PDB file of N, CA, C and O in Angstrom:
ATOM      1  N   UNK A   1      25.572  76.114 -18.239  1.00  0.00           N
ATOM      2  CA  UNK A   1      25.658  76.280 -16.799  1.00  0.00           C
ATOM      3  C   UNK A   1      25.831  77.735 -16.441  1.00  0.00           C
ATOM      4  O   UNK A   1      26.391  77.985 -15.374  1.00  0.00           O
ATOM      5  N   UNK A   2      25.441  78.663 -17.161  1.00  0.00           N
ATOM      6  CA  UNK A   2      25.683  80.067 -17.050  1.00  0.00           C
ATOM      7  C   UNK A   2      25.562  80.730 -15.698  1.00  0.00           C
ATOM      8  O   UNK A   2      25.178  81.898 -15.641  1.00  0.00           O
ATOM      9  N   UNK A   3      25.863  80.060 -14.621  1.00  0.00           N
ATOM     10  CA  UNK A   3      25.782  80.706 -13.316  1.00  0.00           C
ATOM     11  C   UNK A   3      27.125  81.329 -12.955  1.00  0.00           C
ATOM     12  O   UNK A   3      28.152  81.047 -13.573  1.00  0.00           O
ATOM     13  N   UNK A   4      27.088  82.185 -11.931  1.00  0.00           N
ATOM     14  CA  UNK A   4      28.312  82.836 -11.473  1.00  0.00           C
ATOM     15  C   UNK A   4      29.291  81.788 -10.959  1.00  0.00           C
ATOM     16  O   UNK A   4      28.895  80.714 -10.506  1.00  0.00           O
ATOM     17  N   UNK A   5      30.549  82.111 -11.037  1.00  0.00           N
ATOM     18  CA  UNK A   5      31.566  81.176 -10.571  1.00  0.00           C
ATOM     19  C   UNK A   5      32.278  81.736  -9.358  1.00  0.00           C
ATOM     20  O   UNK A   5      32.318  82.947  -9.136  1.00  0.00           O
ATOM     21  N   UNK A   6      32.832  80.835  -8.588  1.00  0.00           N
ATOM     22  CA  UNK A   6      33.585  81.179  -7.402  1.00  0.00           C
ATOM     23  C   UNK A   6      34.793  80.267  -7.346  1.00  0.00           C
ATOM     24  O   UNK A   6      34.711  79.090  -7.697  1.00  0.00           O
ATOM     25  N   UNK A   7      35.888  80.801  -6.914  1.00  0.00           N
ATOM     26  CA  UNK A   7      37.089  79.987  -6.808  1.00  0.00           C
ATOM     27  C   UNK A   7      37.056  79.204  -5.505  1.00  0.00           C
ATOM     28  O   UNK A   7      36.689  79.729  -4.454  1.00  0.00           O
ATOM     29  N   UNK A   8      37.446  77.937  -5.595  1.00  0.00           N
ATOM     30  CA  UNK A   8      37.521  77.080  -4.411  1.00  0.00           C
ATOM     31  C   UNK A   8      38.922  76.480  -4.358  1.00  0.00           C
ATOM     32  O   UNK A   8      39.528  76.172  -5.384  1.00  0.00           O
ATOM     33  N   UNK A   9      39.409  76.326  -3.156  1.00  0.00           N
ATOM     34  CA  UNK A   9      40.740  75.758  -2.990  1.00  0.00           C
ATOM     35  C   UNK A   9      40.618  74.469  -2.196  1.00  0.00           C
ATOM     36  O   UNK A   9      40.257  74.493  -1.020  1.00  0.00           O
ATOM     37  N   UNK A  10      40.918  73.346  -2.832  1.00  0.00           N
ATOM     38  CA  UNK A  10      40.885  72.055  -2.147  1.00  0.00           C
ATOM     39  C   UNK A  10      41.924  71.145  -2.759  1.00  0.00           C
ATOM     40  O   UNK A  10      42.423  71.391  -3.858  1.00  0.00           O
ATOM     41  N   UNK A  11      42.238  70.107  -2.044  1.00  0.00           N
ATOM     42  CA  UNK A  11      43.282  69.189  -2.475  1.00  0.00           C
ATOM     43  C   UNK A  11      42.678  67.965  -3.146  1.00  0.00           C
ATOM     44  O   UNK A  11      41.639  67.451  -2.733  1.00  0.00           O
ATOM     45  N   UNK A  12      43.357  67.516  -4.190  1.00  0.00           N
ATOM     46  CA  UNK A  12      42.971  66.306  -4.895  1.00  0.00           C
ATOM     47  C   UNK A  12      44.173  65.370  -4.939  1.00  0.00           C
ATOM     48  O   UNK A  12      45.318  65.820  -4.906  1.00  0.00           O
ATOM     49  N   UNK A  13      43.912  64.077  -5.013  1.00  0.00           N
ATOM     50  CA  UNK A  13      45.033  63.147  -5.144  1.00  0.00           C
ATOM     51  C   UNK A  13      45.837  63.448  -6.414  1.00  0.00           C
ATOM     52  O   UNK A  13      45.275  63.799  -7.451  1.00  0.00           O
ATOM     53  N   UNK A  14      47.128  63.309  -6.314  1.00  0.00           N
ATOM     54  CA  UNK A  14      48.041  63.658  -7.398  1.00  0.00           C
ATOM     55  C   UNK A  14      47.719  62.908  -8.688  1.00  0.00           C
ATOM     56  O   UNK A  14      47.783  63.486  -9.773  1.00  0.00           O
ATOM     57  N   UNK A  15      47.377  61.637  -8.578  1.00  0.00           N
ATOM     58  CA  UNK A  15      47.100  60.859  -9.793  1.00  0.00           C
ATOM     59  C   UNK A  15      45.871  61.382 -10.542  1.00  0.00           C
ATOM     60  O   UNK A  15      45.824  61.333 -11.771  1.00  0.00           O
ATOM     61  N   UNK A  16      44.884  61.878  -9.805  1.00  0.00           N
ATOM     62  CA  UNK A  16      43.687  62.430 -10.447  1.00  0.00           C
ATOM     63  C   UNK A  16      44.027  63.728 -11.170  1.00  0.00           C
ATOM     64  O   UNK A  16      43.588  63.954 -12.297  1.00  0.00           O
ATOM     65  N   UNK A  17      44.810  64.576 -10.515  1.00  0.00           N
ATOM     66  CA  UNK A  17      45.210  65.849 -11.137  1.00  0.00           C
ATOM     67  C   UNK A  17      46.044  65.578 -12.383  1.00  0.00           C
ATOM     68  O   UNK A  17      45.849  66.224 -13.413  1.00  0.00           O
ATOM     69  N   UNK A  18      46.964  64.635 -12.297  1.00  0.00           N
ATOM     70  CA  UNK A  18      47.800  64.300 -13.458  1.00  0.00           C
ATOM     71  C   UNK A  18      46.958  63.817 -14.632  1.00  0.00           C
ATOM     72  O   UNK A  18      47.173  64.229 -15.772  1.00  0.00           O
ATOM     73  N   UNK A  19      45.990  62.936 -14.344  1.00  0.00           N
ATOM     74  CA  UNK A  19      45.150  62.421 -15.418  1.00  0.00           C
ATOM     75  C   UNK A  19      44.253  63.517 -15.985  1.00  0.00           C
ATOM     76  O   UNK A  19      44.051  63.592 -17.197  1.00  0.00           O
ATOM     77  N   UNK A  20      43.719  64.362 -15.114  1.00  0.00           N
ATOM     78  CA  UNK A  20      42.902  65.484 -15.576  1.00  0.00           C
ATOM     79  C   UNK A  20      43.694  66.356 -16.535  1.00  0.00           C
ATOM     80  O   UNK A  20      43.198  66.727 -17.599  1.00  0.00           O
ATOM     81  N   UNK A  21      44.898  66.677 -16.167  1.00  0.00           N
ATOM     82  CA  UNK A  21      45.745  67.538 -17.008  1.00  0.00           C
ATOM     83  C   UNK A  21      46.129  66.858 -18.318  1.00  0.00           C
ATOM     84  O   UNK A  21      46.317  67.520 -19.339  1.00  0.00           O
ATOM     85  N   UNK A  22      46.244  65.541 -18.282  1.00  0.00           N
ATOM     86  CA  UNK A  22      46.616  64.787 -19.483  1.00  0.00           C
ATOM     87  C   UNK A  22      45.434  64.665 -20.447  1.00  0.00           C
ATOM     88  O   UNK A  22      45.607  64.748 -21.663  1.00  0.00           O
ATOM     89  N   UNK A  23      44.257  64.472 -19.908  1.00  0.00           N
ATOM     90  CA  UNK A  23      43.092  64.131 -20.728  1.00  0.00           C
ATOM     91  C   UNK A  23      42.269  65.358 -21.139  1.00  0.00           C
ATOM     92  O   UNK A  23      41.702  65.380 -22.231  1.00  0.00           O
ATOM     93  N   UNK A  24      42.200  66.363 -20.286  1.00  0.00           N
ATOM     94  CA  UNK A  24      41.304  67.499 -20.523  1.00  0.00           C
ATOM     95  C   UNK A  24      42.120  68.750 -20.837  1.00  0.00           C
ATOM     96  O   UNK A  24      43.072  69.070 -20.126  1.00  0.00           O
ATOM     97  N   UNK A  25      41.744  69.461 -21.908  1.00  0.00           N
ATOM     98  CA  UNK A  25      42.438  70.715 -22.220  1.00  0.00           C
ATOM     99  C   UNK A  25      42.372  71.687 -21.039  1.00  0.00           C
ATOM    100  O   UNK A  25      41.400  71.699 -20.284  1.00  0.00           O
ATOM    101  N   UNK A  26      43.409  72.492 -20.892  1.00  0.00           N
ATOM    102  CA  UNK A  26      43.558  73.384 -19.737  1.00  0.00           C
ATOM    103  C   UNK A  26      42.332  74.268 -19.502  1.00  0.00           C
ATOM    104  O   UNK A  26      41.904  74.441 -18.361  1.00  0.00           O
ATOM    105  N   UNK A  27      41.777  74.815 -20.551  1.00  0.00           N
ATOM    106  CA  UNK A  27      40.640  75.745 -20.399  1.00  0.00           C
ATOM    107  C   UNK A  27      39.325  75.042 -20.085  1.00  0.00           C
ATOM    108  O   UNK A  27      38.320  75.712 -19.843  1.00  0.00           O
ATOM    109  N   UNK A  28      39.304  73.724 -20.082  1.00  0.00           N
ATOM    110  CA  UNK A  28      38.068  72.989 -19.807  1.00  0.00           C
ATOM    111  C   UNK A  28      38.123  72.207 -18.496  1.00  0.00           C
ATOM    112  O   UNK A  28      37.140  71.564 -18.127  1.00  0.00           O
ATOM    113  N   UNK A  29      39.231  72.247 -17.798  1.00  0.00           N
ATOM    114  CA  UNK A  29      39.396  71.443 -16.585  1.00  0.00           C
ATOM    115  C   UNK A  29      38.394  71.819 -15.494  1.00  0.00           C
ATOM    116  O   UNK A  29      37.819  70.933 -14.862  1.00  0.00           O
ATOM    117  N   UNK A  30      38.180  73.086 -15.265  1.00  0.00           N
ATOM    118  CA  UNK A  30      37.216  73.505 -14.234  1.00  0.00           C
ATOM    119  C   UNK A  30      35.819  73.022 -14.572  1.00  0.00           C
ATOM    120  O   UNK A  30      35.073  72.595 -13.691  1.00  0.00           O
ATOM    121  N   UNK A  31      35.462  73.090 -15.864  1.00  0.00           N
ATOM    122  CA  UNK A  31      34.144  72.656 -16.287  1.00  0.00           C
ATOM    123  C   UNK A  31      33.967  71.148 -16.051  1.00  0.00           C
ATOM    124  O   UNK A  31      32.902  70.709 -15.618  1.00  0.00           O
ATOM    125  N   UNK A  32      34.998  70.369 -16.332  1.00  0.00           N
ATOM    126  CA  UNK A  32      34.932  68.922 -16.132  1.00  0.00           C
ATOM    127  C   UNK A  32      34.812  68.590 -14.641  1.00  0.00           C
ATOM    128  O   UNK A  32      34.015  67.735 -14.255  1.00  0.00           O
ATOM    129  N   UNK A  33      35.599  69.262 -13.815  1.00  0.00           N
ATOM    130  CA  UNK A  33      35.551  69.023 -12.365  1.00  0.00           C
ATOM    131  C   UNK A  33      34.183  69.428 -11.819  1.00  0.00           C
ATOM    132  O   UNK A  33      33.610  68.712 -10.998  1.00  0.00           O
ATOM    133  N   UNK A  34      33.656  70.567 -12.267  1.00  0.00           N
ATOM    134  CA  UNK A  34      32.343  71.026 -11.802  1.00  0.00           C
ATOM    135  C   UNK A  34      31.248  70.033 -12.200  1.00  0.00           C
ATOM    136  O   UNK A  34      30.362  69.740 -11.396  1.00  0.00           O
ATOM    137  N   UNK A  35      31.297  69.518 -13.417  1.00  0.00           N
ATOM    138  CA  UNK A  35      30.291  68.551 -13.873  1.00  0.00           C
ATOM    139  C   UNK A  35      30.363  67.268 -13.053  1.00  0.00           C
ATOM    140  O   UNK A  35      29.332  66.717 -12.668  1.00  0.00           O
ATOM    141  N   UNK A  36      31.566  66.795 -12.789  1.00  0.00           N
ATOM    142  CA  UNK A  36      31.726  65.575 -11.996  1.00  0.00           C
ATOM    143  C   UNK A  36      31.248  65.790 -10.561  1.00  0.00           C
ATOM    144  O   UNK A  36      30.601  64.914  -9.985  1.00  0.00           O
ATOM    145  N   UNK A  37      31.558  66.932  -9.990  1.00  0.00           N
ATOM    146  CA  UNK A  37      31.134  67.242  -8.637  1.00  0.00           C
ATOM    147  C   UNK A  37      29.618  67.396  -8.562  1.00  0.00           C
ATOM    148  O   UNK A  37      28.987  66.922  -7.617  1.00  0.00           O
ATOM    149  N   UNK A  38      29.036  68.059  -9.562  1.00  0.00           N
ATOM    150  CA  UNK A  38      27.579  68.223  -9.607  1.00  0.00           C
ATOM    151  C   UNK A  38      26.895  66.852  -9.660  1.00  0.00           C
ATOM    152  O   UNK A  38      25.900  66.626  -8.970  1.00  0.00           O
ATOM    153  N   UNK A  39      27.423  65.949 -10.471  1.00  0.00           N
ATOM    154  CA  UNK A  39      26.861  64.601 -10.593  1.00  0.00           C
ATOM    155  C   UNK A  39      26.964  63.838  -9.272  1.00  0.00           C
ATOM    156  O   UNK A  39      26.015  63.170  -8.863  1.00  0.00           O
ATOM    157  N   UNK A  40      28.101  63.937  -8.617  1.00  0.00           N
ATOM    158  CA  UNK A  40      28.294  63.242  -7.337  1.00  0.00           C
ATOM    159  C   UNK A  40      27.408  63.830  -6.246  1.00  0.00           C
ATOM    160  O   UNK A  40      26.868  63.084  -5.430  1.00  0.00           O
ATOM    161  N   UNK A  41      27.247  65.144  -6.214  1.00  0.00           N
ATOM    162  CA  UNK A  41      26.368  65.771  -5.224  1.00  0.00           C
ATOM    163  C   UNK A  41      24.916  65.339  -5.423  1.00  0.00           C
ATOM    164  O   UNK A  41      24.191  65.111  -4.455  1.00  0.00           O
ATOM    165  N   UNK A  42      24.503  65.228  -6.674  1.00  0.00           N
ATOM    166  CA  UNK A  42      23.144  64.753  -6.964  1.00  0.00           C
ATOM    167  C   UNK A  42      22.970  63.322  -6.452  1.00  0.00           C
ATOM    168  O   UNK A  42      21.942  62.995  -5.859  1.00  0.00           O
ATOM    169  N   UNK A  43      23.966  62.477  -6.680  1.00  0.00           N
ATOM    170  CA  UNK A  43      23.915  61.097  -6.212  1.00  0.00           C
ATOM    171  C   UNK A  43      23.835  61.038  -4.687  1.00  0.00           C
ATOM    172  O   UNK A  43      23.072  60.247  -4.131  1.00  0.00           O
ATOM    173  N   UNK A  44      24.617  61.866  -4.020  1.00  0.00           N
ATOM    174  CA  UNK A  44      24.611  61.892  -2.553  1.00  0.00           C
ATOM    175  C   UNK A  44      23.271  62.375  -2.002  1.00  0.00           C
ATOM    176  O   UNK A  44      22.784  61.843  -1.004  1.00  0.00           O
ATOM    177  N   UNK A  45      22.662  63.394  -2.656  1.00  0.00           N
ATOM    178  CA  UNK A  45      21.342  63.872  -2.227  1.00  0.00           C
ATOM    179  C   UNK A  45      20.290  62.776  -2.381  1.00  0.00           C
ATOM    180  O   UNK A  45      19.449  62.585  -1.503  1.00  0.00           O
ATOM    181  N   UNK A  46      20.344  62.062  -3.499  1.00  0.00           N
ATOM    182  CA  UNK A  46      19.395  60.971  -3.717  1.00  0.00           C
ATOM    183  C   UNK A  46      19.596  59.872  -2.678  1.00  0.00           C
ATOM    184  O   UNK A  46      18.627  59.346  -2.130  1.00  0.00           O
ATOM    185  N   UNK A  47      20.839  59.531  -2.412  1.00  0.00           N
ATOM    186  CA  UNK A  47      21.142  58.510  -1.408  1.00  0.00           C
ATOM    187  C   UNK A  47      20.595  58.916  -0.039  1.00  0.00           C
ATOM    188  O   UNK A  47      20.008  58.095   0.666  1.00  0.00           O
ATOM    189  N   UNK A  48      20.787  60.165   0.333  1.00  0.00           N
ATOM    190  CA  UNK A  48      20.290  60.668   1.622  1.00  0.00           C
ATOM    191  C   UNK A  48      18.764  60.628   1.664  1.00  0.00           C
ATOM    192  O   UNK A  48      18.182  60.260   2.684  1.00  0.00           O
ATOM    193  N   UNK A  49      18.119  61.000   0.572  1.00  0.00           N
ATOM    194  CA  UNK A  49      16.654  60.975   0.523  1.00  0.00           C
ATOM    195  C   UNK A  49      16.131  59.543   0.663  1.00  0.00           C
ATOM    196  O   UNK A  49      15.137  59.302   1.349  1.00  0.00           O
ATOM    197  N   UNK A  50      16.802  58.605   0.011  1.00  0.00           N
ATOM    198  CA  UNK A  50      16.388  57.210   0.120  1.00  0.00           C
ATOM    199  C   UNK A  50      16.561  56.689   1.538  1.00  0.00           C
ATOM    200  O   UNK A  50      15.694  55.984   2.054  1.00  0.00           O
ATOM    201  N   UNK A  51      17.675  57.034   2.166  1.00  0.00           N
ATOM    202  CA  UNK A  51      17.915  56.602   3.545  1.00  0.00           C
ATOM    203  C   UNK A  51      16.894  57.215   4.502  1.00  0.00           C
ATOM    204  O   UNK A  51      16.418  56.549   5.421  1.00  0.00           O
ATOM    205  N   UNK A  52      16.567  58.470   4.283  1.00  0.00           N
ATOM    206  CA  UNK A  52      15.626  59.172   5.151  1.00  0.00           C
ATOM    207  C   UNK A  52      14.213  58.609   5.015  1.00  0.00           C
ATOM    208  O   UNK A  52      13.497  58.476   6.008  1.00  0.00           O
ATOM    209  N   UNK A  53      13.818  58.282   3.800  1.00  0.00           N
ATOM    210  CA  UNK A  53      12.449  57.836   3.568  1.00  0.00           C
ATOM    211  C   UNK A  53      12.263  56.332   3.700  1.00  0.00           C
ATOM    212  O   UNK A  53      11.136  55.843   3.625  1.00  0.00           O
ATOM    213  N   UNK A  54      13.344  55.595   3.893  1.00  0.00           N
ATOM    214  CA  UNK A  54      13.226  54.139   3.991  1.00  0.00           C
ATOM    215  C   UNK A  54      12.295  53.766   5.140  1.00  0.00           C
ATOM    216  O   UNK A  54      12.446  54.263   6.256  1.00  0.00           O
ATOM    217  N   UNK A  55      11.344  52.901   4.864  1.00  0.00           N
ATOM    218  CA  UNK A  55      10.407  52.455   5.890  1.00  0.00           C
ATOM    219  C   UNK A  55       9.180  53.338   6.023  1.00  0.00           C
ATOM    220  O   UNK A  55       8.322  53.072   6.865  1.00  0.00           O
ATOM    221  N   UNK A  56       9.076  54.380   5.213  1.00  0.00           N
ATOM    222  CA  UNK A  56       7.933  55.289   5.315  1.00  0.00           C
ATOM    223  C   UNK A  56       6.644  54.609   4.844  1.00  0.00           C
ATOM    224  O   UNK A  56       5.561  54.923   5.337  1.00  0.00           O
ATOM    225  N   UNK A  57       6.759  53.690   3.904  1.00  0.00           N
ATOM    226  CA  UNK A  57       5.584  52.983   3.376  1.00  0.00           C
ATOM    227  C   UNK A  57       5.262  51.829   4.309  1.00  0.00           C
ATOM    228  O   UNK A  57       6.102  50.962   4.550  1.00  0.00           O
ATOM    229  N   UNK A  58       4.063  51.821   4.823  1.00  0.00           N
ATOM    230  CA  UNK A  58       3.605  50.746   5.716  1.00  0.00           C
ATOM    231  C   UNK A  58       2.453  50.024   5.040  1.00  0.00           C
ATOM    232  O   UNK A  58       1.501  50.661   4.589  1.00  0.00           O
ATOM    233  N   UNK A  59       2.528  48.700   4.965  1.00  0.00           N
ATOM    234  CA  UNK A  59       1.456  47.923   4.347  1.00  0.00           C
ATOM    235  C   UNK A  59       0.118  48.143   5.045  1.00  0.00           C
ATOM    236  O   UNK A  59      -0.927  48.143   4.394  1.00  0.00           O
ATOM    237  N   UNK A  60       0.142  48.330   6.361  1.00  0.00           N
ATOM    238  CA  UNK A  60      -1.112  48.507   7.100  1.00  0.00           C
ATOM    239  C   UNK A  60      -1.832  49.799   6.702  1.00  0.00           C
ATOM    240  O   UNK A  60      -3.047  49.912   6.864  1.00  0.00           O
ATOM    241  N   UNK A  61      -1.077  50.770   6.180  1.00  0.00           N
ATOM    242  CA  UNK A  61      -1.687  52.032   5.751  1.00  0.00           C
ATOM    243  C   UNK A  61      -2.317  51.932   4.362  1.00  0.00           C
ATOM    244  O   UNK A  61      -3.049  52.831   3.950  1.00  0.00           O
ATOM    245  N   UNK A  62      -2.038  50.847   3.639  1.00  0.00           N
ATOM    246  CA  UNK A  62      -2.529  50.687   2.267  1.00  0.00           C
ATOM    247  C   UNK A  62      -3.105  49.293   2.056  1.00  0.00           C
ATOM    248  O   UNK A  62      -2.575  48.521   1.257  1.00  0.00           O
ATOM    249  N   UNK A  63      -4.192  48.958   2.767  1.00  0.00           N
ATOM    250  CA  UNK A  63      -4.770  47.617   2.636  1.00  0.00           C
ATOM    251  C   UNK A  63      -5.303  47.344   1.233  1.00  0.00           C
ATOM    252  O   UNK A  63      -5.405  46.187   0.824  1.00  0.00           O
ATOM    253  N   UNK A  64      -5.645  48.404   0.488  1.00  0.00           N
ATOM    254  CA  UNK A  64      -6.164  48.230  -0.867  1.00  0.00           C
ATOM    255  C   UNK A  64      -5.131  47.603  -1.804  1.00  0.00           C
ATOM    256  O   UNK A  64      -5.495  47.083  -2.859  1.00  0.00           O
ATOM    257  N   UNK A  65      -3.867  47.643  -1.441  1.00  0.00           N
ATOM    258  CA  UNK A  65      -2.811  47.081  -2.293  1.00  0.00           C
ATOM    259  C   UNK A  65      -2.362  45.701  -1.832  1.00  0.00           C
ATOM    260  O   UNK A  65      -1.392  45.157  -2.359  1.00  0.00           O
ATOM    261  N   UNK A  66      -3.052  45.136  -0.860  1.00  0.00           N
ATOM    262  CA  UNK A  66      -2.648  43.845  -0.297  1.00  0.00           C
ATOM    263  C   UNK A  66      -2.588  42.748  -1.365  1.00  0.00           C
ATOM    264  O   UNK A  66      -1.700  41.895  -1.340  1.00  0.00           O
ATOM    265  N   UNK A  67      -3.536  42.779  -2.299  1.00  0.00           N
ATOM    266  CA  UNK A  67      -3.548  41.748  -3.344  1.00  0.00           C
ATOM    267  C   UNK A  67      -2.710  42.135  -4.555  1.00  0.00           C
ATOM    268  O   UNK A  67      -2.771  41.462  -5.584  1.00  0.00           O
ATOM    269  N   UNK A  68      -1.945  43.186  -4.454  1.00  0.00           N
ATOM    270  CA  UNK A  68      -1.041  43.597  -5.534  1.00  0.00           C
ATOM    271  C   UNK A  68      -1.526  44.845  -6.245  1.00  0.00           C
ATOM    272  O   UNK A  68      -2.714  45.165  -6.236  1.00  0.00           O
ATOM    273  N   UNK A  69      -0.593  45.535  -6.853  1.00  0.00           N
ATOM    274  CA  UNK A  69      -0.936  46.783  -7.541  1.00  0.00           C
ATOM    275  C   UNK A  69      -1.729  46.524  -8.811  1.00  0.00           C
ATOM    276  O   UNK A  69      -2.568  47.339  -9.194  1.00  0.00           O
ATOM    277  N   UNK A  70      -1.469  45.388  -9.473  1.00  0.00           N
ATOM    278  CA  UNK A  70      -2.193  45.070 -10.701  1.00  0.00           C
ATOM    279  C   UNK A  70      -3.690  44.992 -10.460  1.00  0.00           C
ATOM    280  O   UNK A  70      -4.479  45.567 -11.209  1.00  0.00           O
ATOM    281  N   UNK A  71      -4.081  44.271  -9.402  1.00  0.00           N
ATOM    282  CA  UNK A  71      -5.502  44.133  -9.068  1.00  0.00           C
ATOM    283  C   UNK A  71      -6.101  45.487  -8.710  1.00  0.00           C
ATOM    284  O   UNK A  71      -7.235  45.782  -9.090  1.00  0.00           O
ATOM    285  N   UNK A  72      -5.362  46.303  -7.993  1.00  0.00           N
ATOM    286  CA  UNK A  72      -5.840  47.623  -7.594  1.00  0.00           C
ATOM    287  C   UNK A  72      -6.085  48.503  -8.825  1.00  0.00           C
ATOM    288  O   UNK A  72      -7.113  49.174  -8.916  1.00  0.00           O
ATOM    289  N   UNK A  73      -5.149  48.497  -9.759  1.00  0.00           N
ATOM    290  CA  UNK A  73      -5.281  49.318 -10.968  1.00  0.00           C
ATOM    291  C   UNK A  73      -6.451  48.826 -11.817  1.00  0.00           C
ATOM    292  O   UNK A  73      -7.218  49.636 -12.337  1.00  0.00           O
ATOM    293  N   UNK A  74      -6.597  47.506 -11.964  1.00  0.00           N
ATOM    294  CA  UNK A  74      -7.727  46.969 -12.727  1.00  0.00           C
ATOM    295  C   UNK A  74      -9.063  47.423 -12.124  1.00  0.00           C
ATOM    296  O   UNK A  74      -9.991  47.797 -12.841  1.00  0.00           O
ATOM    297  N   UNK A  75      -9.134  47.380 -10.793  1.00  0.00           N
ATOM    298  CA  UNK A  75     -10.353  47.800 -10.107  1.00  0.00           C
ATOM    299  C   UNK A  75     -10.641  49.283 -10.378  1.00  0.00           C
ATOM    300  O   UNK A  75     -11.786  49.662 -10.624  1.00  0.00           O
ATOM    301  N   UNK A  76      -9.598  50.113 -10.330  1.00  0.00           N
ATOM    302  CA  UNK A  76      -9.768  51.540 -10.621  1.00  0.00           C
ATOM    303  C   UNK A  76     -10.261  51.754 -12.045  1.00  0.00           C
ATOM    304  O   UNK A  76     -11.157  52.562 -12.289  1.00  0.00           O
ATOM    305  N   UNK A  77      -9.674  51.030 -12.969  1.00  0.00           N
ATOM    306  CA  UNK A  77     -10.067  51.193 -14.371  1.00  0.00           C
ATOM    307  C   UNK A  77     -11.499  50.736 -14.603  1.00  0.00           C
ATOM    308  O   UNK A  77     -12.248  51.377 -15.340  1.00  0.00           O
ATOM    309  N   UNK A  78     -11.879  49.629 -13.975  1.00  0.00           N
ATOM    310  CA  UNK A  78     -13.246  49.133 -14.115  1.00  0.00           C
ATOM    311  C   UNK A  78     -14.247  50.153 -13.589  1.00  0.00           C
ATOM    312  O   UNK A  78     -15.256  50.423 -14.239  1.00  0.00           O
ATOM    313  N   UNK A  79     -13.977  50.717 -12.428  1.00  0.00           N
ATOM    314  CA  UNK A  79     -14.908  51.688 -11.847  1.00  0.00           C
ATOM    315  C   UNK A  79     -14.968  52.954 -12.693  1.00  0.00           C
ATOM    316  O   UNK A  79     -16.011  53.607 -12.741  1.00  0.00           O
ATOM    317  N   UNK A  80     -13.896  53.311 -13.348  1.00  0.00           N
ATOM    318  CA  UNK A  80     -13.883  54.489 -14.215  1.00  0.00           C
ATOM    319  C   UNK A  80     -14.713  54.304 -15.457  1.00  0.00           C
ATOM    320  O   UNK A  80     -15.314  55.256 -15.953  1.00  0.00           O
ATOM    321  N   UNK A  81     -14.756  53.087 -15.968  1.00  0.00           N
ATOM    322  CA  UNK A  81     -15.534  52.814 -17.168  1.00  0.00           C
ATOM    323  C   UNK A  81     -17.024  52.975 -16.908  1.00  0.00           C
ATOM    324  O   UNK A  81     -17.767  53.397 -17.794  1.00  0.00           O
ATOM    325  N   UNK A  82     -17.465  52.643 -15.702  1.00  0.00           N
ATOM    326  CA  UNK A  82     -18.883  52.717 -15.391  1.00  0.00           C
ATOM    327  C   UNK A  82     -19.382  54.148 -15.295  1.00  0.00           C
ATOM    328  O   UNK A  82     -20.553  54.417 -15.563  1.00  0.00           O
ATOM    329  N   UNK A  83     -18.512  55.061 -14.918  1.00  0.00           N
ATOM    330  CA  UNK A  83     -18.949  56.446 -14.704  1.00  0.00           C
ATOM    331  C   UNK A  83     -18.726  57.333 -15.928  1.00  0.00           C
ATOM    332  O   UNK A  83     -19.196  58.470 -15.951  1.00  0.00           O
ATOM    333  N   UNK A  84     -18.025  56.839 -16.938  1.00  0.00           N
ATOM    334  CA  UNK A  84     -17.788  57.668 -18.129  1.00  0.00           C
ATOM    335  C   UNK A  84     -19.054  57.849 -18.937  1.00  0.00           C
ATOM    336  O   UNK A  84     -19.872  56.937 -19.056  1.00  0.00           O
ATOM    337  N   UNK A  85     -19.204  59.035 -19.488  1.00  0.00           N
ATOM    338  CA  UNK A  85     -20.351  59.284 -20.366  1.00  0.00           C
ATOM    339  C   UNK A  85     -19.891  59.207 -21.808  1.00  0.00           C
ATOM    340  O   UNK A  85     -18.729  59.470 -22.119  1.00  0.00           O
ATOM    341  N   UNK A  86     -20.795  58.852 -22.668  1.00  0.00           N
ATOM    342  CA  UNK A  86     -20.444  58.701 -24.091  1.00  0.00           C
ATOM    343  C   UNK A  86     -20.782  59.931 -24.862  1.00  0.00           C
ATOM    344  O   UNK A  86     -20.557  59.984 -26.071  1.00  0.00           O
TER     345      UNK A  86
END
């Protein structure tokens, strides 16, 4: 994670701090908190993207998939075989 670091001051529940201090060596606590925060931020970004894009796909815009994706892919593959040269 070789990026620059910055000090942040925020409050955490006492039980979390106690467990962190019990389980993680002192010199690794910031790294563990940063990794957990990075993971949670990624999850939140994905959640927001899913919420934002929900409903973007409209069946009326893709009539070729009405009979299912399997049929569509088979049709694509069949048409590709006819145009290939040997």
